[in-house]
C-alpha positions, 0 to 999 in steps of 0.5 A, spaced: 500 500 500 502 507 499 506 509 504 506 517 504 498 517 506 500 513 513 505 517 516 504 519 523 504 527 521 499 526 516 494 522 521 495 527 526 493 533 521 487 529 519 485 527 526 485 535 528 481 536 521 476 531 521 471 533 526 470 540 523 471 539 515 465 538 511 468 532 507 469 528 513 462 530 516 458 529 510 461 522 508 460 519 514 452 522 514 452 519 507 454 512 509 449 512 515 444 514 510 445 509 505 446 503 510 440 505 513 436 506 506 439 499 504 437 495 511 444 494 513 444 498 520 443 491 523 444 490 531 445 483 529 451 484 524 458 483 525 462 488 522 470 489 520 472 495 517 479 495 513 483 502 513 479 505 519 484 511 519 483 515 525 476 512 526 472 518 525 466 514 521 467 508 525 465 512 531 459 514 528 457 506 526 460 502 532 453 502 536 449 500 530 452 493 530 453 487 534 461 488 534 466 492 530 473 490 528 477 496 525 483 494 522 488 499 520 496 499 518 498 505 522 499 504 529 498 512 530 492 512 527 489 506 531 492 510 537 488 516 535 482 512 534 482 509 541 482 516 544 476 518 540 472 512 542 474 514 549 472 521 548 465 518 545 464 513 551 463 508 546 463 501 550 470 497 549 466 491 548 463 493 542 469 493 538 476 491 537 482 495 534 488 491 530 494 494 527 495 490 520 496 490 513 490 487 510 494 483 504 498 480 510 492 479 516 489 473 518 482 473 520 479 469 525 472 469 523 467 471 517 463 478 517 456 480 515 459 486 512 466 489 511 467 496 510 473 499 506 472 507 506 476 510 501 481 505 502 482 501 495 485 507 491 491 506 496 492 499 494 497 498 489 494 495 482 498 489 483 496 487 490 488 489 489 486 483 487 489 479 493 486 484 498 479 483 495 480 476 495 482 476 502 476 480 504 471 476 500 474 469 503 472 473 510 465 475 508 459 470 511 455 467 505 451 473 504 456 478 506 457 484 503 463 489 502 461 497 502 466 501 499 467 509 498 472 511 493 474 518 489 470 518 483 472 520 476 480 520 473 478 527 470 478 530 477 485 527 478 490 532 481 496 533 485 492 532 492 491 525 489 498 524 489 500 527 496 494 522 498 497 516 496 492 514 491 493 510 485 487 511 481 480 514 481 474 510 479 467 511 476 461 506 476 464 502 470 471 501 472 469 500 480 464 494 478 469 491 473 474 491 479 469 488 483 466 483 478 473 480 476 474 478 483 467 475 484 463 480 487 456 482 484 455 490 485 448 491 488 448 498 489 452 504 487 451 512 488 456 518 487 457 523 493 458 530 493 454 532 487 452 539 490 459 541 491 462 538 484 463 545 481 468 546 487 472 540 486 472 542 478 474 549 480 479 546 485 482 542 479 483 548 474 486 552 479 491 547 481 493 546 473 494 553 473 499 552 478 502 547 475 499 542 479 503 544 485 499 544 492 502 544 499 501 537 503 495 536 506 493 543 504 486 541 502 485 540 509 486 547 511 479 551 509 476 557 511 471 556 516 466 560 512 467 556 506 467 550 510 460 551 513 457 553 506 460 547 502 457 543 508 450 546 507 451 545 500 452 537 501 445 537 505 442 538 498 444 531 496 440 528 501 434 532 499 435 529 492 436 522 494 429 522 497 427 522 490 432 519 486 435 514 491 442 515 488 446 520 485 448 520 478 455 525 479 459 527 484 466 527 486 466 520 490 463 514 489 459 509 494 458 502 492 455 495 496 457 489 493 455 481 495 460 475 494 
């Protein structure tokens, strides 16, 4: 997997930003909204999350499930997650935290759901099939994988490079990867439709700067702009009530079964 994104300094900066940044808040809200809509918030389910990072989204999900196994390749991130869970007073019996590389980790059980939120774009193409094979082997007979990824290769910028991404996906390319590895895609929806013009403008500005931006500079956002963008993303949920899925956006949400 890409190494740069997992440095302790990067995780520390992320940890400080996640609670306030519109992107993290909206992504967590979107994931919960879709899981609820699809009947996947089930108190009887056992769940594993691959690449949980600092646990911002995980902390919003743990109490919905019987048990939550969070796996992350960086020890500093797991430390941040434990601090967050302690602050949120989440019962330690509800979760297990593990530092491990998914391509080398030996699971001890099968899960009803495996989450990989903005993870597979960080896995080198030559290792992606192995990672998906391991996930598939550790899903129960009717188990599902739930994925989010950055969308559309034409939105690629230096921010992707700094984040350790190998690619961005669209519906077709993500479904191809999953079906090639024995999964059947059940549902997809793009995310961040209402703020897509913001990301297009950001790409244009970065291209004018010859693609250069300070490391993790995208996390440093004016509070007023941040509030405006968060408010705009709430429009996505209004649209979802009518359309059930979004046809465009800067990220992609997917559920597939083994």
